[in-house]
One Martini backbone bead per residue (centre of mass of N, CA, C, O) as a GRO file, in nm:
protein
  339
    1UNK     BB    1  14.204  13.225   8.285
    2UNK     BB    2  13.898  13.154   8.513
    3UNK     BB    3  13.651  13.250   8.407
    4UNK     BB    4  13.294  13.241   8.419
    5UNK     BB    5  13.045  13.195   8.172
    6UNK     BB    6  12.712  13.327   8.169
    7UNK     BB    7  12.465  13.213   7.927
    8UNK     BB    8  12.265  13.251   7.633
    9UNK     BB    9  12.190  13.110   7.360
   10UNK     BB   10  12.034  13.131   7.044
   11UNK     BB   11  11.830  12.882   7.148
   12UNK     BB   12  11.796  12.920   7.487
   13UNK     BB   13  12.046  12.795   7.616
   14UNK     BB   14  12.230  12.736   7.882
   15UNK     BB   15  12.562  12.852   7.983
   16UNK     BB   16  12.884  12.712   8.120
   17UNK     BB   17  13.201  12.877   8.069
   18UNK     BB   18  13.528  12.889   8.032
   19UNK     BB   19  13.785  13.131   8.024
   20UNK     BB   20  14.100  13.128   7.882
   21UNK     BB   21  14.084  13.401   7.697
   22UNK     BB   22  14.148  13.765   7.693
   23UNK     BB   23  14.147  14.031   7.514
   24UNK     BB   24  14.193  14.329   7.454
   25UNK     BB   25  14.047  14.599   7.391
   26UNK     BB   26  13.932  14.763   7.151
   27UNK     BB   27  13.912  15.034   6.998
   28UNK     BB   28  13.723  15.306   7.061
   29UNK     BB   29  13.442  15.421   6.929
   30UNK     BB   30  13.313  15.706   6.874
   31UNK     BB   31  12.998  15.697   7.050
   32UNK     BB   32  13.012  15.422   7.155
   33UNK     BB   33  12.862  15.201   7.406
   34UNK     BB   34  13.096  15.001   7.334
   35UNK     BB   35  13.299  14.713   7.410
   36UNK     BB   36  13.558  14.505   7.257
   37UNK     BB   37  13.637  14.145   7.258
   38UNK     BB   38  13.831  13.863   7.258
   39UNK     BB   39  13.742  13.517   7.317
   40UNK     BB   40  13.832  13.202   7.484
   41UNK     BB   41  13.706  12.895   7.516
   42UNK     BB   42  13.727  12.569   7.639
   43UNK     BB   43  13.581  12.462   7.356
   44UNK     BB   44  13.732  12.669   7.126
   45UNK     BB   45  13.587  12.925   7.111
   46UNK     BB   46  13.565  13.226   6.915
   47UNK     BB   47  13.467  13.543   7.052
   48UNK     BB   48  13.266  13.831   7.058
   49UNK     BB   49  13.263  14.077   7.316
   50UNK     BB   50  12.991  14.286   7.420
   51UNK     BB   51  13.009  14.586   7.608
   52UNK     BB   52  12.958  14.831   7.825
   53UNK     BB   53  13.075  15.126   7.858
   54UNK     BB   54  13.158  15.303   8.133
   55UNK     BB   55  13.065  15.587   8.013
   56UNK     BB   56  12.755  15.434   7.962
   57UNK     BB   57  12.633  15.286   8.219
   58UNK     BB   58  12.410  15.527   8.304
   59UNK     BB   59  12.274  15.476   8.022
   60UNK     BB   60  11.984  15.352   7.897
   61UNK     BB   61  12.056  15.345   7.585
   62UNK     BB   62  12.276  15.128   7.605
   63UNK     BB   63  12.096  14.890   7.688
   64UNK     BB   64  11.902  14.917   7.453
   65UNK     BB   65  12.112  14.854   7.232
   66UNK     BB   66  12.180  14.573   7.333
   67UNK     BB   67  11.894  14.454   7.318
   68UNK     BB   68  11.850  14.512   7.019
   69UNK     BB   69  12.080  14.331   6.913
   70UNK     BB   70  11.967  14.072   7.031
   71UNK     BB   71  11.694  14.069   6.887
   72UNK     BB   72  11.810  14.075   6.603
   73UNK     BB   73  11.977  13.815   6.625
   74UNK     BB   74  11.738  13.627   6.685
   75UNK     BB   75  11.578  13.684   6.434
   76UNK     BB   76  11.789  13.575   6.231
   77UNK     BB   77  11.832  13.291   6.342
   78UNK     BB   78  11.524  13.206   6.322
   79UNK     BB   79  11.488  13.265   6.017
   80UNK     BB   80  11.763  13.095   5.894
   81UNK     BB   81  11.934  12.947   6.066
   82UNK     BB   82  12.232  12.777   6.059
   83UNK     BB   83  12.273  12.677   5.761
   84UNK     BB   84  12.120  12.950   5.619
   85UNK     BB   85  12.307  13.165   5.711
   86UNK     BB   86  12.402  13.467   5.624
   87UNK     BB   87  12.718  13.618   5.569
   88UNK     BB   88  12.613  13.927   5.585
   89UNK     BB   89  12.584  13.856   5.890
   90UNK     BB   90  12.594  13.875   6.198
   91UNK     BB   91  12.631  13.634   6.476
   92UNK     BB   92  12.461  13.516   6.732
   93UNK     BB   93  12.572  13.328   7.035
   94UNK     BB   94  12.504  13.524   7.290
   95UNK     BB   95  12.367  13.614   7.627
   96UNK     BB   96  12.361  13.872   7.915
   97UNK     BB   97  12.128  14.086   8.064
   98UNK     BB   98  12.148  14.012   8.396
   99UNK     BB   99  12.418  14.091   8.436
  100UNK     BB  100  12.627  14.307   8.584
  101UNK     BB  101  12.764  14.283   8.280
  102UNK     BB  102  12.634  14.317   8.008
  103UNK     BB  103  12.613  14.089   7.715
  104UNK     BB  104  12.748  13.983   7.398
  105UNK     BB  105  12.778  13.725   7.141
  106UNK     BB  106  12.997  13.681   6.857
  107UNK     BB  107  13.091  13.598   6.580
  108UNK     BB  108  13.341  13.642   6.400
  109UNK     BB  109  13.460  13.839   6.182
  110UNK     BB  110  13.529  13.883   5.885
  111UNK     BB  111  13.735  13.956   5.666
  112UNK     BB  112  13.798  14.308   5.664
  113UNK     BB  113  13.657  14.634   5.585
  114UNK     BB  114  13.539  14.920   5.594
  115UNK     BB  115  13.403  15.115   5.343
  116UNK     BB  116  13.577  15.368   5.400
  117UNK     BB  117  13.840  15.227   5.268
  118UNK     BB  118  13.693  15.215   4.951
  119UNK     BB  119  13.651  15.491   4.859
  120UNK     BB  120  13.715  15.521   4.518
  121UNK     BB  121  13.876  15.209   4.477
  122UNK     BB  122  13.699  15.045   4.307
  123UNK     BB  123  13.648  14.845   4.073
  124UNK     BB  124  13.407  14.769   3.862
  125UNK     BB  125  13.371  14.471   3.949
  126UNK     BB  126  13.367  14.529   4.254
  127UNK     BB  127  13.127  14.720   4.255
  128UNK     BB  128  12.922  14.510   4.156
  129UNK     BB  129  12.957  14.312   4.391
  130UNK     BB  130  12.879  14.509   4.611
  131UNK     BB  131  12.593  14.577   4.515
  132UNK     BB  132  12.477  14.296   4.522
  133UNK     BB  133  12.531  14.233   4.822
  134UNK     BB  134  12.368  14.472   4.934
  135UNK     BB  135  12.089  14.413   4.802
  136UNK     BB  136  12.063  14.129   4.913
  137UNK     BB  137  12.060  14.213   5.210
  138UNK     BB  138  11.800  14.379   5.198
  139UNK     BB  139  11.612  14.142   5.118
  140UNK     BB  140  11.665  13.970   5.370
  141UNK     BB  141  11.565  14.174   5.573
  142UNK     BB  142  11.280  14.202   5.458
  143UNK     BB  143  11.201  13.903   5.501
  144UNK     BB  144  11.259  13.945   5.827
  145UNK     BB  145  11.139  14.231   5.915
  146UNK     BB  146  11.413  14.405   5.904
  147UNK     BB  147  11.574  14.714   6.021
  148UNK     BB  148  11.872  14.865   6.062
  149UNK     BB  149  11.923  15.208   6.034
  150UNK     BB  150  12.281  15.205   5.993
  151UNK     BB  151  12.375  15.238   5.710
  152UNK     BB  152  12.735  15.252   5.637
  153UNK     BB  153  13.077  15.287   5.636
  154UNK     BB  154  13.094  15.150   5.945
  155UNK     BB  155  12.876  14.887   5.908
  156UNK     BB  156  13.019  14.810   5.637
  157UNK     BB  157  13.183  14.533   5.498
  158UNK     BB  158  13.485  14.426   5.305
  159UNK     BB  159  13.643  14.123   5.129
  160UNK     BB  160  13.604  14.118   4.793
  161UNK     BB  161  13.305  13.958   4.778
  162UNK     BB  162  13.147  14.059   5.044
  163UNK     BB  163  12.943  14.164   5.276
  164UNK     BB  164  12.913  14.300   5.623
  165UNK     BB  165  12.672  14.340   5.867
  166UNK     BB  166  12.671  14.564   6.142
  167UNK     BB  167  12.541  14.693   6.405
  168UNK     BB  168  12.216  14.637   6.559
  169UNK     BB  169  12.137  14.878   6.774
  170UNK     BB  170  11.898  15.016   6.562
  171UNK     BB  171  11.707  14.804   6.517
  172UNK     BB  172  11.386  14.715   6.349
  173UNK     BB  173  11.074  14.650   6.301
  174UNK     BB  174  10.855  14.647   6.075
  175UNK     BB  175  10.602  14.899   6.167
  176UNK     BB  176  10.728  15.057   6.364
  177UNK     BB  177  10.789  15.324   6.523
  178UNK     BB  178  10.971  15.586   6.473
  179UNK     BB  179  11.302  15.672   6.557
  180UNK     BB  180  11.540  15.874   6.607
  181UNK     BB  181  11.802  15.833   6.348
  182UNK     BB  182  12.063  15.986   6.239
  183UNK     BB  183  12.225  16.130   5.950
  184UNK     BB  184  12.331  16.325   5.721
  185UNK     BB  185  12.280  16.118   5.441
  186UNK     BB  186  12.213  15.823   5.556
  187UNK     BB  187  11.941  15.917   5.660
  188UNK     BB  188  11.633  15.953   5.633
  189UNK     BB  189  11.411  16.199   5.692
  190UNK     BB  190  11.210  16.025   5.861
  191UNK     BB  191  11.422  15.912   6.057
  192UNK     BB  192  11.538  16.178   6.168
  193UNK     BB  193  11.228  16.269   6.262
  194UNK     BB  194  11.030  16.034   6.349
  195UNK     BB  195  10.833  15.935   6.109
  196UNK     BB  196  10.626  15.700   6.133
  197UNK     BB  197  10.717  15.390   5.992
  198UNK     BB  198  10.904  15.136   5.967
  199UNK     BB  199  11.109  15.070   5.667
  200UNK     BB  200  11.296  14.923   5.421
  201UNK     BB  201  11.348  15.205   5.272
  202UNK     BB  202  11.547  15.313   5.477
  203UNK     BB  203  11.782  15.127   5.375
  204UNK     BB  204  11.784  15.213   5.080
  205UNK     BB  205  11.877  15.494   5.120
  206UNK     BB  206  12.148  15.426   5.259
  207UNK     BB  207  12.258  15.245   5.031
  208UNK     BB  208  12.263  15.465   4.813
  209UNK     BB  209  12.471  15.642   4.956
  210UNK     BB  210  12.694  15.425   4.964
  211UNK     BB  211  12.727  15.375   4.665
  212UNK     BB  212  12.810  15.663   4.596
  213UNK     BB  213  13.055  15.681   4.786
  214UNK     BB  214  13.219  15.440   4.670
  215UNK     BB  215  13.225  15.538   4.367
  216UNK     BB  216  13.333  15.856   4.434
  217UNK     BB  217  13.434  15.949   4.741
  218UNK     BB  218  13.155  16.107   4.809
  219UNK     BB  219  12.953  16.291   4.988
  220UNK     BB  220  12.657  16.405   5.044
  221UNK     BB  221  12.545  16.725   5.115
  222UNK     BB  222  12.262  16.605   5.103
  223UNK     BB  223  11.995  16.406   5.008
  224UNK     BB  224  12.135  16.439   4.730
  225UNK     BB  225  12.322  16.356   4.496
  226UNK     BB  226  12.528  16.482   4.288
  227UNK     BB  227  12.580  16.568   3.995
  228UNK     BB  228  12.804  16.398   3.780
  229UNK     BB  229  12.833  16.061   3.847
  230UNK     BB  230  12.705  15.925   3.617
  231UNK     BB  231  12.483  15.742   3.437
  232UNK     BB  232  12.491  15.463   3.573
  233UNK     BB  233  12.443  15.566   3.865
  234UNK     BB  234  12.185  15.723   3.810
  235UNK     BB  235  12.017  15.479   3.710
  236UNK     BB  236  12.044  15.299   3.959
  237UNK     BB  237  11.930  15.546   4.168
  238UNK     BB  238  11.656  15.565   4.063
  239UNK     BB  239  11.422  15.651   4.324
  240UNK     BB  240  11.572  15.649   4.609
  241UNK     BB  241  11.536  15.994   4.667
  242UNK     BB  242  11.254  16.040   4.717
  243UNK     BB  243  11.045  16.234   4.900
  244UNK     BB  244  10.839  16.014   4.852
  245UNK     BB  245  10.839  15.703   4.984
  246UNK     BB  246  10.621  15.570   4.786
  247UNK     BB  247  10.831  15.636   4.523
  248UNK     BB  248  11.035  15.435   4.597
  249UNK     BB  249  11.261  15.210   4.550
  250UNK     BB  250  11.358  14.882   4.582
  251UNK     BB  251  11.561  14.611   4.617
  252UNK     BB  252  11.447  14.448   4.383
  253UNK     BB  253  11.490  14.664   4.168
  254UNK     BB  254  11.798  14.686   4.201
  255UNK     BB  255  11.857  14.395   4.118
  256UNK     BB  256  11.739  14.414   3.831
  257UNK     BB  257  11.939  14.639   3.726
  258UNK     BB  258  12.189  14.410   3.776
  259UNK     BB  259  12.093  14.113   3.731
  260UNK     BB  260  11.998  14.000   4.007
  261UNK     BB  261  11.932  13.765   4.225
  262UNK     BB  262  11.665  13.671   4.419
  263UNK     BB  263  11.681  13.531   4.737
  264UNK     BB  264  11.372  13.490   4.804
  265UNK     BB  265  11.312  13.259   4.595
  266UNK     BB  266  11.459  13.040   4.809
  267UNK     BB  267  11.274  13.078   5.090
  268UNK     BB  268  10.978  13.154   5.084
  269UNK     BB  269  10.837  13.180   5.360
  270UNK     BB  270  10.802  13.378   5.599
  271UNK     BB  271  10.878  13.425   5.911
  272UNK     BB  272  10.752  13.232   6.209
  273UNK     BB  273  10.786  13.197   6.546
  274UNK     BB  274  10.491  13.023   6.570
  275UNK     BB  275  10.484  12.778   6.375
  276UNK     BB  276  10.543  12.531   6.556
  277UNK     BB  277  10.307  12.579   6.753
  278UNK     BB  278  10.080  12.563   6.545
  279UNK     BB  279  10.137  12.281   6.443
  280UNK     BB  280  10.101  12.137   6.716
  281UNK     BB  281   9.811  12.225   6.766
  282UNK     BB  282   9.688  12.090   6.515
  283UNK     BB  283   9.767  11.802   6.596
  284UNK     BB  284   9.609  11.789   6.862
  285UNK     BB  285   9.334  11.853   6.741
  286UNK     BB  286   9.319  11.611   6.546
  287UNK     BB  287   9.343  11.389   6.770
  288UNK     BB  288   9.067  11.470   6.923
  289UNK     BB  289   8.872  11.567   6.722
  290UNK     BB  290   8.540  11.688   6.722
  291UNK     BB  291   8.576  11.725   7.063
  292UNK     BB  292   8.783  11.961   7.122
  293UNK     BB  293   8.545  12.142   7.141
  294UNK     BB  294   8.317  12.299   7.295
  295UNK     BB  295   8.005  12.345   7.297
  296UNK     BB  296   7.782  12.553   7.174
  297UNK     BB  297   7.568  12.764   7.279
  298UNK     BB  298   7.261  12.850   7.274
  299UNK     BB  299   7.086  13.094   7.171
  300UNK     BB  300   6.917  13.340   7.291
  301UNK     BB  301   6.623  13.458   7.300
  302UNK     BB  302   6.447  13.703   7.195
  303UNK     BB  303   6.305  13.963   7.307
  304UNK     BB  304   6.023  14.099   7.340
  305UNK     BB  305   5.825  14.325   7.210
  306UNK     BB  306   5.715  14.606   7.308
  307UNK     BB  307   5.411  14.737   7.433
  308UNK     BB  308   5.150  14.932   7.431
  309UNK     BB  309   4.952  15.052   7.641
  310UNK     BB  310   4.653  15.083   7.725
  311UNK     BB  311   4.387  15.287   7.574
  312UNK     BB  312   4.164  15.486   7.504
  313UNK     BB  313   3.943  15.553   7.284
  314UNK     BB  314   3.913  15.821   7.074
  315UNK     BB  315   3.582  15.794   7.056
  316UNK     BB  316   3.467  15.727   7.366
  317UNK     BB  317   3.378  15.397   7.403
  318UNK     BB  318   3.604  15.236   7.599
  319UNK     BB  319   3.782  15.098   7.422
  320UNK     BB  320   4.053  14.874   7.375
  321UNK     BB  321   4.400  14.892   7.243
  322UNK     BB  322   4.682  14.777   7.052
  323UNK     BB  323   5.029  14.865   6.964
  324UNK     BB  324   5.294  14.808   6.773
  325UNK     BB  325   5.621  14.913   6.819
  326UNK     BB  326   5.834  15.033   6.614
  327UNK     BB  327   6.157  15.017   6.518
  328UNK     BB  328   6.411  15.234   6.492
  329UNK     BB  329   6.629  15.315   6.271
  330UNK     BB  330   7.008  15.345   6.277
  331UNK     BB  331   7.032  15.330   5.973
  332UNK     BB  332   7.168  15.364   5.638
  333UNK     BB  333   7.144  15.404   5.326
  334UNK     BB  334   7.300  15.492   5.032
  335UNK     BB  335   7.122  15.773   5.037
  336UNK     BB  336   7.086  15.851   5.365
  337UNK     BB  337   6.831  15.716   5.450
  338UNK     BB  338   6.613  15.585   5.639
  339UNK     BB  339   6.508  15.243   5.708
   0.00000   0.00000   0.00000
C-alpha cells in the first residue's frame, strides 16, 4: 500500500507519511459512528485510525463526535505531557479534520478486554485493583477539567493491572452546559436530561454503577443499585447516587475509602494551556522595564455643578440671588433610606 497520510500530530506539527499497511476494519460496534483499523506507517509506527462510518457520513453529530474526541485528546496530551501521560487514557497521535474523510490517530490500545467481559468474575484482590485504578482515573480527569460522560462496561478496559478509558467522543470540559447523553443506569439523571453544567461528579455516578456491575455481575434496574449487594460495597458507594448532586461524594473521597493515594498530590498546579504564553509575556514585559506600558492619561476635570438661573427675590425688592442645586442621591444606605 502506497497511500500518503497527511495529518497534524498532537503537538500541532504537520506530518506527511506513507502508509505501508492497513488492516481490515474491526467489527463495527452497533450505534458507533466510527470504524477503526490498525495502520503501519513507513517510520514504523503502528496506530489505530478512527474514521466516520459510511452509514453516519451525512450525520453532523458523527463529525461532532470525532472533533470532540480530538479536542479531548489534545486536552489530555497538553495537560500531562508525553513523559507523564497516564496509561489509563488512550493517547491521541494525530488528526485530520479537514480531509475528505476526516480521521484521528490513536496509540494502540493496551492488551485487555472491556469490563463487560469481567462482570462478576474478578477475585477480591483484582476488584480492589480495578476500583483503585478507576477512581485514580477520575481524579486525573478532574485535574484536567475534563469529564468523559460515557463511562461504562464498553468504554473501560481491564488488563489485570489497571484500566484504560477509551472513546472520548462525548467528553466535555467541566462547567460547560450539559447536553443530553447516556442511558439509565450508567448516566446520571442530570446528564440524561441535559440539566445544569457538566461536572466531574457525572463521571463519579457512572463509575459507581460500573463498580457495582463488575462486583455483582448485575446492572442496576433503576438509578440506585439494589440492596443486598454486601456491606463492603454499600459502604464504598455511600453517597455516590444521591438525588441532589451537591450531596454526592467525589473521586477523592472514594480513593480515601480504599486507602488509595491521590494522584493529584504529585501533579501540582492544574493545567493552563496559556501558561507558556503568559510566562513569555511577563519576561518581555520585565525586559522593557517601567516604560513597557504607555502613560496613563490624566483624568478629565469634573464638570462644574449647574446653578439655578437668577430669579427675582421673593420679597419683591428686585434683588437677585442664586442657589446651588444639590444632586439627589440615587443610592440607598443599609437601612434603605436615601442618602
